[in-house]
DRENTORKOL-3810 file (N, C-alpha, C; in nm, 4 decimals):
REM DRENTORKOL-3810
@n.u->4.3493; n.v->-0.0805; n.w->1.6388; ca.u->4.3390; ca.v->-0.0389; ca.w->1.5006; c.u->4.1949; c.v->0.0058; c.w->1.4759
@n.u->4.1812; n.v->0.1223; n.w->1.4166; ca.u->4.0481; ca.v->0.1734; ca.w->1.3853; c.u->3.9894; c.v->0.0988; c.w->1.2654
@n.u->3.8628; n.v->0.0651; n.w->1.2772; ca.u->3.7880; ca.v->-0.0034; ca.w->1.1712; c.u->3.6677; c.v->0.0834; c.w->1.1368
@n.u->3.6464; n.v->0.1083; n.w->1.0093; ca.u->3.5258; ca.v->0.1775; ca.w->0.9654; c.u->3.4758; c.v->0.1100; c.w->0.8387
@n.u->3.3463; n.v->0.1024; n.w->0.8265; ca.u->3.2850; ca.v->0.0507; ca.w->0.7048; c.u->3.1426; c.v->0.1027; c.w->0.6985
@n.u->3.0846; n.v->0.0901; n.w->0.5817; ca.u->2.9509; ca.v->0.1444; ca.w->0.5573; c.u->2.8725; c.v->0.0439; c.w->0.4743
@n.u->2.7506; n.v->0.0168; n.w->0.5175; ca.u->2.6591; ca.v->-0.0690; ca.w->0.4437; c.u->2.5425; c.v->0.0176; c.w->0.3979
@n.u->2.4899; n.v->-0.0114; n.w->0.2795; ca.u->2.3745; ca.v->0.0623; ca.w->0.2278; c.u->2.2661; c.v->-0.0365; c.w->0.1866
@n.u->2.1457; n.v->-0.0084; n.w->0.2295; ca.u->2.0331; ca.v->-0.0962; ca.w->0.1993; c.u->1.9200; c.v->-0.0170; c.w->0.1356
@n.u->1.8521; n.v->-0.0789; n.w->0.0405; ca.u->1.7411; ca.v->-0.0160; ca.w->-0.0320; c.u->1.6098; c.v->-0.0410; c.w->0.0418
@n.u->1.6013; n.v->0.0135; n.w->0.1622; ca.u->1.4797; ca.v->0.0031; ca.w->0.2434; c.u->1.4866; c.v->0.1111; c.w->0.3510
@n.u->1.3727; n.v->0.1420; n.w->0.4094; ca.u->1.3648; ca.v->0.2433; ca.w->0.5146; c.u->1.4287; c.v->0.1916; c.w->0.6439
@n.u->1.4768; n.v->0.2812; n.w->0.7300; ca.u->1.5408; ca.v->0.2391; ca.w->0.8548; c.u->1.4612; c.v->0.1391; c.w->0.9397
@n.u->1.3293; n.v->0.1555; n.w->0.9582; ca.u->1.2593; ca.v->0.0556; ca.w->1.0403; c.u->1.2665; c.v->-0.0855; c.w->0.9807
@n.u->1.2608; n.v->-0.0943; n.w->0.8478; ca.u->1.2683; ca.v->-0.2248; ca.w->0.7819; c.u->1.4087; c.v->-0.2848; c.w->0.7955
@n.u->1.5113; n.v->-0.2024; n.w->0.7841; ca.u->1.6492; ca.v->-0.2510; ca.w->0.7977; c.u->1.6752; c.v->-0.2940; c.w->0.9418
@n.u->1.6287; n.v->-0.2156; n.w->1.0373; ca.u->1.6434; ca.v->-0.2544; ca.w->1.1783; c.u->1.5738; c.v->-0.3883; c.w->1.2044
@n.u->1.4523; n.v->-0.4037; n.w->1.1529; ca.u->1.3801; ca.v->-0.5299; ca.w->1.1711; c.u->1.4598; c.v->-0.6466; c.w->1.1136
@n.u->1.5237; n.v->-0.6261; n.w->0.9983; ca.u->1.6055; ca.v->-0.7305; ca.w->0.9375; c.u->1.7263; c.v->-0.7614; c.w->1.0266
@n.u->1.7970; n.v->-0.6575; n.w->1.0709; ca.u->1.9197; ca.v->-0.6770; ca.w->1.1487; c.u->1.8944; c.v->-0.7447; c.w->1.2829
@n.u->1.7708; n.v->-0.7411; n.w->1.3295; ca.u->1.7364; ca.v->-0.8050; ca.w->1.4565; c.u->1.6495; c.v->-0.9293; c.w->1.4369
@n.u->1.6468; n.v->-0.9813; n.w->1.3162; ca.u->1.5688; ca.v->-1.1010; ca.w->1.2841; c.u->1.6608; c.v->-1.2236; c.w->1.2917
@n.u->1.6229; n.v->-1.3214; n.w->1.3717; ca.u->1.7060; ca.v->-1.4413; ca.w->1.3894; c.u->1.7288; c.v->-1.5155; c.w->1.2579
@n.u->1.6299; n.v->-1.5172; n.w->1.1689; ca.u->1.6471; ca.v->-1.5867; ca.w->1.0412; c.u->1.7494; c.v->-1.5161; c.w->0.9527
@n.u->1.7494; n.v->-1.3828; n.w->0.9536; ca.u->1.8504; ca.v->-1.3066; ca.w->0.8795; c.u->1.9893; c.v->-1.3376; c.w->0.9356
@n.u->2.0034; n.v->-1.3321; n.w->1.0687; ca.u->2.1332; ca.v->-1.3589; ca.w->1.1304; c.u->2.1798; c.v->-1.5012; c.w->1.1025
@n.u->2.0865; n.v->-1.5949; n.w->1.0998; ca.u->2.1172; ca.v->-1.7334; ca.w->1.0645; c.u->2.1733; c.v->-1.7394; c.w->0.9217
@n.u->2.1108; n.v->-1.6665; n.w->0.8309; ca.u->2.1570; ca.v->-1.6636; ca.w->0.6921; c.u->2.2960; c.v->-1.6001; c.w->0.6805
@n.u->2.3219; n.v->-1.4956; n.w->0.7596; ca.u->2.4544; ca.v->-1.4336; ca.w->0.7600; c.u->2.5590; c.v->-1.5339; c.w->0.8088
@n.u->2.5275; n.v->-1.6061; n.w->0.9145; ca.u->2.6219; ca.v->-1.7062; ca.w->0.9666; c.u->2.6536; c.v->-1.8120; c.w->0.8616
@n.u->2.5525; n.v->-1.8592; n.w->0.7905; ca.u->2.5769; ca.v->-1.9584; ca.w->0.6845; c.u->2.6605; c.v->-1.8982; c.w->0.5722
@n.u->2.6359; n.v->-1.7716; n.w->0.5374; ca.u->2.7085; ca.v->-1.7063; ca.w->0.4283; c.u->2.8562; c.v->-1.6852; c.w->0.4618
@n.u->2.8887; n.v->-1.6755; n.w->0.5900; ca.u->3.0287; ca.v->-1.6593; ca.w->0.6293; c.u->3.1001; c.v->-1.7940; c.w->0.6400
@n.u->3.0318; n.v->-1.8993; n.w->0.5969; ca.u->3.0878; ca.v->-2.0346; ca.w->0.5944; c.u->3.1312; c.v->-2.0815; c.w->0.7325
@n.u->3.0501; n.v->-2.0493; n.w->0.8304; ca.u->3.0755; ca.v->-2.0943; ca.w->0.9666; c.u->3.0594; c.v->-2.2451; c.w->0.9740
@n.u->3.1517; n.v->-2.3101; n.w->1.0426; ca.u->3.1404; ca.v->-2.4557; ca.w->1.0585; c.u->3.0334; c.v->-2.4893; c.w->1.1617
@n.u->3.0109; n.v->-2.3990; n.w->1.2560; ca.u->2.9005; ca.v->-2.4093; ca.w->1.3506; c.u->2.8670; c.v->-2.2686; c.w->1.3969
@n.u->2.7442; n.v->-2.2500; n.w->1.4410; ca.u->2.7031; ca.v->-2.1173; ca.w->1.4850; c.u->2.5809; c.v->-2.1251; c.w->1.5736
@n.u->2.5588; n.v->-2.0154; n.w->1.6465; ca.u->2.4423; ca.v->-2.0019; ca.w->1.7320; c.u->2.3938; c.v->-1.8579; c.w->1.7197
@n.u->2.2640; n.v->-1.8391; n.w->1.7137; ca.u->2.2033; ca.v->-1.7067; ca.w->1.7007; c.u->2.1054; c.v->-1.6870; c.w->1.8156
@n.u->2.1114; n.v->-1.5686; n.w->1.8772; ca.u->2.0181; ca.v->-1.5359; ca.w->1.9842; c.u->1.9726; c.v->-1.3910; c.w->1.9663
@n.u->1.8434; n.v->-1.3698; n.w->1.9727; ca.u->1.7870; ca.v->-1.2346; ca.w->1.9669; c.u->1.6986; c.v->-1.2180; c.w->2.0898
@n.u->1.7289; n.v->-1.1148; n.w->2.1683; ca.u->1.6496; ca.v->-1.0837; ca.w->2.2871; c.u->1.6138; c.v->-0.9357; c.w->2.2795
@n.u->1.4938; n.v->-0.9086; n.w->2.2286; ca.u->1.4511; ca.v->-0.7703; ca.w->2.2123; c.u->1.5396; c.v->-0.6985; c.w->2.1118
@n.u->1.6080; n.v->-0.5936; n.w->2.1570; ca.u->1.6912; ca.v->-0.5156; ca.w->2.0663; c.u->1.8393; c.v->-0.5560; c.w->2.0732
@n.u->1.8672; n.v->-0.6693; n.w->2.1344; ca.u->2.0057; ca.v->-0.7178; ca.w->2.1433; c.u->2.0186; c.v->-0.8471; c.w->2.0644
@n.u->2.1186; n.v->-0.8504; n.w->1.9764; ca.u->2.1451; ca.v->-0.9704; ca.w->1.8979; c.u->2.2822; c.v->-1.0253; c.w->1.9362
@n.u->2.2946; n.v->-1.1563; n.w->1.9262; ca.u->2.4222; ca.v->-1.2219; ca.w->1.9586; c.u->2.4400; c.v->-1.3410; c.w->1.8655
@n.u->2.5532; n.v->-1.3436; n.w->1.7978; ca.u->2.5890; ca.v->-1.4604; ca.w->1.7176; c.u->2.7227; c.v->-1.5125; c.w->1.7661
@n.u->2.7359; n.v->-1.6437; n.w->1.7655; ca.u->2.8633; ca.v->-1.7084; ca.w->1.7950; c.u->2.8912; c.v->-1.8013; c.w->1.6780
@n.u->3.0042; n.v->-1.7761; n.w->1.6108; ca.u->3.0384; ca.v->-1.8527; ca.w->1.4909; c.u->3.1779; c.v->-1.9125; c.w->1.5038
@n.u->3.1923; n.v->-2.0353; n.w->1.4577; ca.u->3.3239; ca.v->-2.0986; ca.w->1.4499; c.u->3.3559; c.v->-2.1188; c.w->1.3036
@n.u->3.4796; n.v->-2.0883; n.w->1.2673; ca.u->3.5219; ca.v->-2.1068; ca.w->1.1292; c.u->3.6734; c.v->-2.1155; c.w->1.1238
@n.u->3.7272; n.v->-2.1651; n.w->1.0112; ca.u->3.8728; ca.v->-2.1766; ca.w->0.9995; c.u->3.9395; c.v->-2.0407; c.w->1.0157
@n.u->4.0483; n.v->-2.0397; n.w->1.0906; ca.u->4.1234; ca.v->-1.9159; ca.w->1.1108; c.u->4.1888; c.v->-1.8727; c.w->0.9802
@n.u->4.1925; n.v->-1.7410; n.w->0.9539; ca.u->4.2650; ca.v->-1.6936; ca.w->0.8357; c.u->4.4110; c.v->-1.7389; c.w->0.8429
@n.u->4.4659; n.v->-1.7728; n.w->0.7293; ca.u->4.6013; ca.v->-1.8257; ca.w->0.7224; c.u->4.7029; c.v->-1.7359; c.w->0.7942
@n.u->4.6846; n.v->-1.6056; n.w->0.7828; ca.u->4.7802; ca.v->-1.5110; ca.w->0.8411; c.u->4.7876; c.v->-1.5200; c.w->0.9934
@n.u->4.6802; n.v->-1.5653; n.w->1.0594; ca.u->4.6809; ca.v->-1.5716; ca.w->1.2048; c.u->4.6725; c.v->-1.7138; c.w->1.2594
@n.u->4.6535; n.v->-1.8126; n.w->1.1742; ca.u->4.6339; ca.v->-1.9504; ca.w->1.2191; c.u->4.7501; c.v->-2.0021; c.w->1.3031
@n.u->4.8712; n.v->-1.9638; n.w->1.2695; ca.u->4.9854; ca.v->-2.0153; ca.w->1.3470; c.u->4.9872; c.v->-1.9591; c.w->1.4894
@n.u->4.9193; n.v->-1.8477; n.w->1.5119; ca.u->4.9140; ca.v->-1.7891; ca.w->1.6451; c.u->4.7922; c.v->-1.8351; c.w->1.7242
@n.u->4.6808; n.v->-1.8606; n.w->1.6566; ca.u->4.5548; ca.v->-1.8869; ca.w->1.7268; c.u->4.5008; c.v->-2.0277; c.w->1.7083
@n.u->4.5636; n.v->-2.1072; n.w->1.6239; ca.u->4.5124; ca.v->-2.2407; ca.w->1.5972; c.u->4.4265; c.v->-2.2422; c.w->1.4725
@n.u->4.3744; n.v->-2.3574; n.w->1.4391; ca.u->4.3032; ca.v->-2.3749; ca.w->1.3135; c.u->4.1612; c.v->-2.3219; c.w->1.3096
@n.u->4.1011; n.v->-2.3006; n.w->1.4276; ca.u->3.9615; ca.v->-2.2572; ca.w->1.4324; c.u->3.9471; c.v->-2.1344; c.w->1.5216
@n.u->3.8646; n.v->-2.0430; n.w->1.4769; ca.u->3.8299; ca.v->-1.9257; ca.w->1.5575; c.u->3.6820; c.v->-1.9325; c.w->1.5926
@n.u->3.6492; n.v->-1.8994; n.w->1.7149; ca.u->3.5102; ca.v->-1.8872; ca.w->1.7557; c.u->3.4883; c.v->-1.7412; c.w->1.7938
@n.u->3.4050; n.v->-1.6751; n.w->1.7153; ca.u->3.3829; ca.v->-1.5320; ca.w->1.7286; c.u->3.2411; c.v->-1.5077; c.w->1.7791
@n.u->3.2310; n.v->-1.4284; n.w->1.8840; ca.u->3.1005; ca.v->-1.3865; ca.w->1.9352; c.u->3.0841; c.v->-1.2384; c.w->1.9057
@n.u->2.9707; n.v->-1.2064; n.w->1.8455; ca.u->2.9396; ca.v->-1.0682; ca.w->1.8107; c.u->2.8057; c.v->-1.0324; c.w->1.8741
@n.u->2.8046; n.v->-0.9260; n.w->1.9517; ca.u->2.6814; ca.v->-0.8818; ca.w->2.0166; c.u->2.6564; c.v->-0.7354; c.w->1.9836
@n.u->2.5325; n.v->-0.7058; n.w->1.9469; ca.u->2.4919; ca.v->-0.5681; ca.w->1.9199; c.u->2.3708; c.v->-0.5357; c.w->2.0057
@n.u->2.3800; n.v->-0.4254; n.w->2.0783; ca.u->2.2683; ca.v->-0.3760; ca.w->2.1590; c.u->2.2228; c.v->-0.2444; c.w->2.0975
@n.u->2.1029; n.v->-0.2455; n.w->2.0393; ca.u->2.0493; ca.v->-0.1289; ca.w->1.9700; c.u->1.9740; c.v->-0.0388; c.w->2.0664
@n.u->1.9838; n.v->0.0913; n.w->2.0429; ca.u->1.9094; ca.v->0.1906; ca.w->2.1200; c.u->1.7739; c.v->0.2169; c.w->2.0560
@n.u->1.7020; n.v->0.3089; n.w->2.1146; ca.u->1.5697; ca.v->0.3470; ca.w->2.0660; c.u->1.5797; c.v->0.4257; c.w->1.9353
@n.u->1.4746; n.v->0.4165; n.w->1.8552; ca.u->1.4697; ca.v->0.4893; ca.w->1.7279; c.u->1.4310; c.v->0.6345; c.w->1.7508
@n.u->1.4847; n.v->0.7208; n.w->1.6646; ca.u->1.4428; ca.v->0.8606; ca.w->1.6626; c.u->1.3212; c.v->0.8714; c.w->1.5706
@n.u->1.2677; n.v->0.9907; n.w->1.5541; ca.u->1.1474; ca.v->1.0119; ca.w->1.4728; c.u->1.1653; c.v->0.9651; c.w->1.3284
@n.u->1.2866; n.v->0.9766; n.w->1.2729; ca.u->1.3088; ca.v->0.9358; ca.w->1.1335; c.u->1.3537; c.v->0.7902; c.w->1.1208
@n.u->1.3527; n.v->0.7150; n.w->1.2319; ca.u->1.3889; ca.v->0.5739; ca.w->1.2283; c.u->1.5360; c.v->0.5476; c.w->1.2560
@n.u->1.6148; n.v->0.6526; n.w->1.2678; ca.u->1.7577; ca.v->0.6347; ca.w->1.2962; c.u->1.7753; c.v->0.5787; c.w->1.4368
@n.u->1.8817; n.v->0.5043; n.w->1.4544; ca.u->1.9158; ca.v->0.4531; ca.w->1.5866; c.u->2.0626; c.v->0.4149; c.w->1.5874
@n.u->2.1176; n.v->0.3984; n.w->1.7049; ca.u->2.2567; ca.v->0.3567; ca.w->1.7141; c.u->2.2646; c.v->0.2290; c.w->1.7971
@n.u->2.3745; n.v->0.1599; n.w->1.7801; ca.u->2.3941; ca.v->0.0359; ca.w->1.8526; c.u->2.5384; c.v->0.0209; c.w->1.8963
@n.u->2.5568; n.v->-0.0444; n.w->2.0092; ca.u->2.6902; ca.v->-0.0754; ca.w->2.0580; c.u->2.7245; c.v->-0.2176; c.w->2.0163
@n.u->2.8409; n.v->-0.2322; n.w->1.9551; ca.u->2.8861; ca.v->-0.3613; ca.w->1.9042; c.u->3.0061; c.v->-0.4077; c.w->1.9841
@n.u->3.0054; n.v->-0.5343; n.w->2.0207; ca.u->3.1209; ca.v->-0.5948; ca.w->2.0859; c.u->3.1486; c.v->-0.7294; c.w->2.0193
@n.u->3.2729; n.v->-0.7485; n.w->1.9810; ca.u->3.3137; ca.v->-0.8730; ca.w->1.9174; c.u->3.4317; c.v->-0.9287; c.w->1.9969
@n.u->3.4266; n.v->-1.0580; n.w->2.0293; ca.u->3.5368; ca.v->-1.1235; ca.w->2.0991; c.u->3.5698; c.v->-1.2539; c.w->2.0285
@n.u->3.6923; n.v->-1.2979; n.w->2.0461; ca.u->3.7364; ca.v->-1.4261; ca.w->1.9927; c.u->3.7685; c.v->-1.5145; c.w->2.1118
@n.u->3.6955; n.v->-1.6257; n.w->2.1216; ca.u->3.7075; ca.v->-1.7145; ca.w->2.2369; c.u->3.8519; c.v->-1.7620; c.w->2.2560
@n.u->3.9005; n.v->-1.7451; n.w->2.3790; ca.u->4.0330; ca.v->-1.7945; ca.w->2.4130; c.u->4.1487; c.v->-1.7146; c.w->2.3546
@n.u->4.1187; n.v->-1.6003; n.w->2.2945; ca.u->4.2229; ca.v->-1.5198; ca.w->2.2312; c.u->4.2155; c.v->-1.3771; c.w->2.2832
@n.u->4.3284; n.v->-1.3079; n.w->2.2838; ca.u->4.3291; ca.v->-1.1683; ca.w->2.3295; c.u->4.2893; c.v->-1.0723; c.w->2.2166
@n.u->4.1767; n.v->-1.1034; n.w->2.1517; ca.u->4.1306; ca.v->-1.0260; ca.w->2.0369; c.u->3.9894; c.v->-0.9761; c.w->2.0669
@n.u->3.9686; n.v->-0.8470; n.w->2.0457; ca.u->3.8353; ca.v->-0.7927; ca.w->2.0677; c.u->3.8155; c.v->-0.6710; c.w->1.9786
@n.u->3.6900; n.v->-0.6386; n.w->1.9611; ca.u->3.6553; ca.v->-0.5165; ca.w->1.8904; c.u->3.5343; c.v->-0.4553; c.w->1.9595
@n.u->3.5419; n.v->-0.3272; n.w->1.9820; ca.u->3.4284; ca.v->-0.2512; ca.w->2.0343; c.u->3.3987; c.v->-0.1426; c.w->1.9330
@n.u->3.2709; n.v->-0.1247; n.w->1.9074; ca.u->3.2359; ca.v->-0.0250; ca.w->1.8084; c.u->3.0964; c.v->0.0283; c.w->1.8258
@n.u->3.0637; n.v->0.1166; n.w->1.7354; ca.u->2.9340; ca.v->0.1822; ca.w->1.7348; c.u->2.8753; c.v->0.1696; c.w->1.5954
@n.u->2.7499; n.v->0.1310; n.w->1.5881; ca.u->2.6763; ca.v->0.1252; ca.w->1.4624; c.u->2.5789; c.v->0.2420; c.w->1.4596
@n.u->2.5729; n.v->0.3093; n.w->1.3460; ca.u->2.4771; ca.v->0.4179; ca.w->1.3269; c.u->2.3905; c.v->0.3824; c.w->1.2072
@n.u->2.2624; n.v->0.3599; n.w->1.2323; ca.u->2.1644; ca.v->0.3257; ca.w->1.1291; c.u->2.0821; c.v->0.4520; c.w->1.1053
@n.u->2.0800; n.v->0.4990; n.w->0.9795; ca.u->2.0105; ca.v->0.6250; ca.w->0.9519; c.u->1.9612; c.v->0.6290; c.w->0.8083
@n.u->1.8608; n.v->0.7130; n.w->0.7802; ca.u->1.8193; ca.v->0.7320; ca.w->0.6414; c.u->1.9385; c.v->0.7822; c.w->0.5596
@n.u->1.9490; n.v->0.7335; n.w->0.4368; ca.u->2.0572; ca.v->0.7775; ca.w->0.3489; c.u->2.0792; c.v->0.6780; c.w->0.2380
@n.u->2.1678; n.v->0.7133; n.w->0.1455; ca.u->2.1971; ca.v->0.6242; ca.w->0.0327; c.u->2.0697; c.v->0.5849; c.w->-0.0379
@n.u->2.0545; n.v->0.4562; n.w->-0.0711; ca.u->1.9344; ca.v->0.4112; ca.w->-0.1407; c.u->1.8133; c.v->0.3953; c.w->-0.0493
@n.u->1.8296; n.v->0.4216; n.w->0.0792; ca.u->1.7208; ca.v->0.4080; ca.w->0.1764; c.u->1.7730; c.v->0.4189; c.w->0.3182
@n.u->1.8717; n.v->0.3335; n.w->0.3501; ca.u->1.9305; ca.v->0.3323; ca.w->0.4842; c.u->2.0798; c.v->0.3065; c.w->0.4742
@n.u->2.1542; n.v->0.3764; n.w->0.5577; ca.u->2.2978; ca.v->0.3572; ca.w->0.5693; c.u->2.3262; c.v->0.3070; c.w->0.7105
@n.u->2.4120; n.v->0.2067; n.w->0.7198; ca.u->2.4591; ca.v->0.1579; ca.w->0.8489; c.u->2.6105; c.v->0.1761; c.w->0.8494
@n.u->2.6572; n.v->0.2616; n.w->0.9399; ca.u->2.8012; ca.v->0.2882; ca.w->0.9484; c.u->2.8570; c.v->0.2276; c.w->1.0765
@n.u->2.9702; n.v->0.1600; n.w->1.0616; ca.u->3.0411; ca.v->0.1020; ca.w->1.1747; c.u->3.1690; c.v->0.1810; c.w->1.1978
@n.u->3.1903; n.v->0.2207; n.w->1.3208; ca.u->3.3198; ca.v->0.2741; ca.w->1.3622; c.u->3.3591; c.v->0.1964; c.w->1.4865
@n.u->3.4804; n.v->0.1460; n.w->1.4879; ca.u->3.5218; ca.v->0.0656; ca.w->1.6012; c.u->3.6718; c.v->0.0558; c.w->1.6120
@n.u->3.7136; n.v->-0.0118; n.w->1.7161; ca.u->3.8559; ca.v->-0.0328; ca.w->1.7410; c.u->3.8813; c.v->-0.1814; c.w->1.7596
@n.u->3.9651; n.v->-0.2377; n.w->1.6733; ca.u->4.0073; ca.v->-0.3773; ca.w->1.6809; c.u->4.1339; c.v->-0.3818; c.w->1.7642
@n.u->4.1372; n.v->-0.4704; n.w->1.8615; ca.u->4.2514; ca.v->-0.4777; ca.w->1.9522; c.u->4.2988; c.v->-0.6215; c.w->1.9651
@n.u->4.4283; n.v->-0.6421; n.w->1.9425; ca.u->4.4934; ca.v->-0.7702; ca.w->1.9682; c.u->4.5966; c.v->-0.7426; c.w->2.0767
@n.u->4.5701; n.v->-0.7915; n.w->2.1964; ca.u->4.6538; ca.v->-0.7603; ca.w->2.3124; c.u->4.7681; c.v->-0.8604; c.w->2.3267
@n.u->4.8611; n.v->-0.8552; n.w->2.2321; ca.u->4.9815; ca.v->-0.9374; ca.w->2.2375; c.u->5.1000; c.v->-0.8429; c.w->2.2206
@n.u->5.1859; n.v->-0.8355; n.w->2.3212; ca.u->5.3006; ca.v->-0.7454; ca.w->2.3103; c.u->5.3825; c.v->-0.7732; c.w->2.1838
@n.u->5.4278; n.v->-0.6692; n.w->2.1225; ca.u->5.5121; ca.v->-0.6686; ca.w->2.0032; c.u->5.4416; c.v->-0.7123; c.w->1.8759
@n.u->5.3535; n.v->-0.8108; n.w->1.8827; ca.u->5.2873; ca.v->-0.8627; ca.w->1.7628; c.u->5.1470; c.v->-0.8076; c.w->1.7420
@n.u->5.0914; n.v->-0.7417; n.w->1.8436; ca.u->4.9528; ca.v->-0.6982; ca.w->1.8383; c.u->4.9171; c.v->-0.6166; c.w->1.7159
@n.u->4.9954; n.v->-0.5151; n.w->1.6861; ca.u->4.9645; ca.v->-0.4270; ca.w->1.5713; c.u->4.9660; c.v->-0.5051; c.w->1.4405
@n.u->5.0652; n.v->-0.5921; n.w->1.4235; ca.u->5.0739; ca.v->-0.6712; ca.w->1.2996; c.u->4.9537; c.v->-0.7652; c.w->1.2872
@n.u->4.9150; n.v->-0.8270; n.w->1.3982; ca.u->4.7993; ca.v->-0.9167; ca.w->1.3955; c.u->4.6696; c.v->-0.8396; c.w->1.3727
@n.u->4.6601; n.v->-0.7178; n.w->1.4265; ca.u->4.5428; ca.v->-0.6344; ca.w->1.4001; c.u->4.5318; c.v->-0.6054; c.w->1.2506
@n.u->4.6439; n.v->-0.5702; n.w->1.1901; ca.u->4.6446; ca.v->-0.5395; ca.w->1.0461; c.u->4.6069; c.v->-0.6617; c.w->0.9628
@n.u->4.6514; n.v->-0.7794; n.w->1.0036; ca.u->4.6188; ca.v->-0.8991; ca.w->0.9255; c.u->4.4774; c.v->-0.9498; c.w->0.9543
@n.u->4.4207; n.v->-0.9133; n.w->1.0701; ca.u->4.2850; ca.v->-0.9563; ca.w->1.1053; c.u->4.1771; c.v->-0.8628; c.w->1.0517
@n.u->4.2111; n.v->-0.7369; n.w->1.0309; ca.u->4.1122; ca.v->-0.6382; ca.w->0.9879; c.u->4.0375; c.v->-0.6785; c.w->0.8606
@n.u->4.1054; n.v->-0.7318; n.w->0.7575; ca.u->4.0300; ca.v->-0.7712; ca.w->0.6376; c.u->3.9231; c.v->-0.8773; c.w->0.6648
@n.u->3.9491; n.v->-0.9696; n.w->0.7566; ca.u->3.8490; ca.v->-1.0723; ca.w->0.7894; c.u->3.7293; c.v->-1.0097; c.w->0.8606
@n.u->3.7554; n.v->-0.9131; n.w->0.9476; ca.u->3.6460; ca.v->-0.8443; ca.w->1.0173; c.u->3.5596; c.v->-0.7688; c.w->0.9158
@n.u->3.6239; n.v->-0.6962; n.w->0.8257; ca.u->3.5504; ca.v->-0.6205; ca.w->0.7243; c.u->3.4742; c.v->-0.7132; c.w->0.6297
@n.u->3.5319; n.v->-0.8283; n.w->0.5974; ca.u->3.4633; ca.v->-0.9246; ca.w->0.5099; c.u->3.3345; c.v->-0.9737; c.w->0.5744
@n.u->3.3353; n.v->-0.9897; n.w->0.7059; ca.u->3.2138; ca.v->-1.0302; ca.w->0.7765; c.u->3.1029; c.v->-0.9273; c.w->0.7622
@n.u->3.1382; n.v->-0.8005; n.w->0.7684; ca.u->3.0372; ca.v->-0.6959; ca.w->0.7515; c.u->2.9919; c.v->-0.6861; c.w->0.6065
@n.u->3.0814; n.v->-0.7128; n.w->0.5127; ca.u->3.0421; ca.v->-0.7143; ca.w->0.3712; c.u->2.9411; c.v->-0.8253; c.w->0.3448
@n.u->2.9531; n.v->-0.9377; n.w->0.4155; ca.u->2.8546; ca.v->-1.0456; ca.w->0.4014; c.u->2.7177; c.v->-0.9993; c.w->0.4493
@n.u->2.7147; n.v->-0.9148; n.w->0.5523; ca.u->2.5865; ca.v->-0.8626; ca.w->0.5976; c.u->2.5211; c.v->-0.7788; c.w->0.4884
@n.u->2.6023; n.v->-0.7032; n.w->0.4140; ca.u->2.5508; ca.v->-0.6245; ca.w->0.3017; c.u->2.4944; c.v->-0.7170; c.w->0.1945
@n.u->2.5707; n.v->-0.8179; n.w->0.1585; ca.u->2.5300; ca.v->-0.9125; ca.w->0.0539; c.u->2.4012; c.v->-0.9854; c.w->0.0922
@n.u->2.3983; n.v->-1.0409; n.w->0.2124; ca.u->2.2802; ca.v->-1.1142; ca.w->0.2588; c.u->2.1623; c.v->-1.0189; c.w->0.2760
@n.u->2.1878; n.v->-0.9013; n.w->0.3303; ca.u->2.0808; ca.v->-0.8038; ca.w->0.3524; c.u->2.0165; c.v->-0.7569; c.w->0.2243
@n.u->2.0967; n.v->-0.7344; n.w->0.1220; ca.u->2.0408; ca.v->-0.6918; ca.w->-0.0071; c.u->1.9499; c.v->-0.7997; c.w->-0.0650
@n.u->1.9930; n.v->-0.9256; n.w->-0.0543; ca.u->1.9079; ca.v->-1.0359; ca.w->-0.1019; c.u->1.7806; c.v->-1.0436; c.w->-0.0172
@n.u->1.7965; n.v->-1.0340; n.w->0.1120; ca.u->1.6850; ca.v->-1.0443; ca.w->0.2075; c.u->1.5782; c.v->-0.9394; c.w->0.1757
@n.u->1.6203; n.v->-0.8169; n.w->0.1563; ca.u->1.5252; ca.v->-0.7073; ca.w->0.1332; c.u->1.4597; c.v->-0.7132; c.w->-0.0044
@n.u->1.5218; n.v->-0.7821; n.w->-0.0999; ca.u->1.4628; ca.v->-0.7909; ca.w->-0.2344; c.u->1.3552; c.v->-0.8991; c.w->-0.2438
@n.u->1.3410; n.v->-0.9810; n.w->-0.1408; ca.u->1.2408; ca.v->-1.0888; ca.w->-0.1427; c.u->1.1016; c.v->-1.0365; c.w->-0.1203
END
């Protein structure tokens, strides 16, 4: 299932990139998503978060009560205007669920726009498409939290 979303931040691309690769920002995002436990790792231009939280009701009967999601983004080099792209990979521990996508960070909107395009895949015969459709809102909600936390972060 194709996933697309757009975040807008009131800051220049270098400042938004610095935020997106800041361990304290990622820690705040993990707390905002109501993770029961989480881990954050930043190594240069690669970020990795692992979060555990209650499974959405629509998928809990298939995956159990808790989901552990690992999200990794590897950012490329900046262009002259501060734009850059990143490869995103999201997996759910012990489940046939994954998402691969591309992030594009560029000048736009109130300062910087971050666009996600990706493909959510649930590799379960017959049920995969239905589970993808029911999981997509949770994936998008996670990115909306990044917008919410990021806007607060940049206003400080």
